[in-house]
N, C-alpha and C positions, 0 to 999 in steps of 0.2 A: 965635428963632422963624423968622427968615428962612432959616436953614440947614436947619431941619427941613422947611420948605415946599419948598425946593429939593431936599432929599433925597427927599421924597415925590413930587415931579414926576419926578425922575430914576428912582425905583423904578417908577413907573407907565409911563414911557417904555420902560424896560428890559423890564418885564412884557409890554407890548404888542408890543414887538419880538420877544421870546422866543416869545410865542404866535403871532405872524405867521410866524416861522421854523418853529415846530413844525407849523403848518397847512400850510406850503409843503412841508416834508419829508414830512408825511403824504400830501399829494397826490401827491408823487413816488413814494412807496412804493405807494400805491394804483394809480397808473398802471403801475408796474413789475409789480405783482401781476396787474393785468388783462392785461398783455402776456404774462405767464407762463401765465395761464389760457387765453388765446387760442392760444398755442403748444401747450399741453397738449391742448386740444380738437382742434386740427388733427392732432396725433399720434394721438389716440384715434380720430378719423375714419379716418385712414390705416390704423390697425390693424383697424378694423371692415371696411374695404374689402378688406384682405388676407385676413382670415378668410373673408369672403364668396367671394373668388376661390378660396381653398383648398377650401371646401365645394363649390363648383361643379366644381372639378377632381376631387375625390373622388367626386362624384356621377357624373361622366363615366366614371371608372375602374370604379365599381360597375356602371354600365350596360353598359360594354364587357364586363365579366366575365360579367354575366348573358347578354349576347348570345353570348359564347363558349360558355357552358354550354348554351345552346339549340342551338348549332351542333354541339357534341359529342354532345348527346343525339340529335340528328337523325342524325348519322353512326353512332352506336351502334345506333340503331333500324334503319338501313339494313343494317348488318352482320348484325344478328340476322335480319332478313327474308331476306337473301340467303344465309344460312348453309345448308349442306347438312343435310338431316334426319338423315344418318348421322354428322354431325360430333358430337364430344362437346359436351355442354351447356356453355355459357359460365359457368353458375353453379356447376358441379361442379368441385371442385378435385381434382387427381390424388392418389390415395392412396399412391402410390409412384412409382418411376421409370417413365416411359412407354416401353414397348417395342412397336414395331409387329411384327406377325407376320412370321416368316421373317427377322428381322433379327438374331436371336441367332447369333453366330458359334460354330460348334463346330469343334473341331480335326478335320482330315481323318483318316480311318481309318488311313492309312499312317503317321501320326505316332505311333499307339499301338503299332505293331508293333515288336518289339525288333529291333534291328539285330544280326545275329550275325557 
């Protein structure tokens, strides 16, 4: 009976020690998990900040493009306003090669005479 009692005391001590170790290990794992979550949240915040910066840069690029379009529209308007009324319309495309009057070169009349 004495051996059984000692065995029971030993098993209870082992059980308590085992539970204490498991709780300590669980606490360590929980702490490590919280540290990983903290690092993950920090990385996620950095990613969000970078995306915000990227969006801001893209917005500046779009704004610059819109400004450039307005400048080009203004210049085109000035060209149209200052164009000569006899100039061909900017909206018309040439239907063939463009020849200005008196620019066609013809062979001189002496070239057609036969040399005897």
